[in-house]
C-alpha positions, 0 to 999 in steps of 0.5 A: 474040309481041307484048310485050303478049301476053308480059306477059299470059302472064307474068301468067297464069303468076304468077296460077296459081303464086300460086293453087297456093302459096296452096292449098299454104299456101306463102308468096309473100313474096319471090317474083318473076319470077326466083325459082327456084320449085323451090328456094323450095319453091313447086312440086315436080315433081308441082306442075309438071305441075299447073301446066302442066295449069292453064296449058293450060286457061287459055291454051287451048293444048297445051304440049309438055313435050319442047319446054320447055328445062328450064334456063328453066322454074323461074321465072315469067318463064322459064316464060312465055318457054318457053310463048310459044315452044312453045304450040300 
């Protein structure tokens, strides 16, 4: 994946996360690409599935959960990296 495509994917993930945070009335103050979204209370496990579903809709690709590295999905940048690696 090109650097430009990776940056675009990161922006899409960030946009979806921001929309979900706003919907749940969660502040994004201090949240950046490396912030643990679970620990910061931005998303929970149910919200993660909603996030993946919305990302699939936006990028037009299926994201296989069982291929995601759970050590690298809790941040915007990490999730974008994982999706770039596994999206079909």
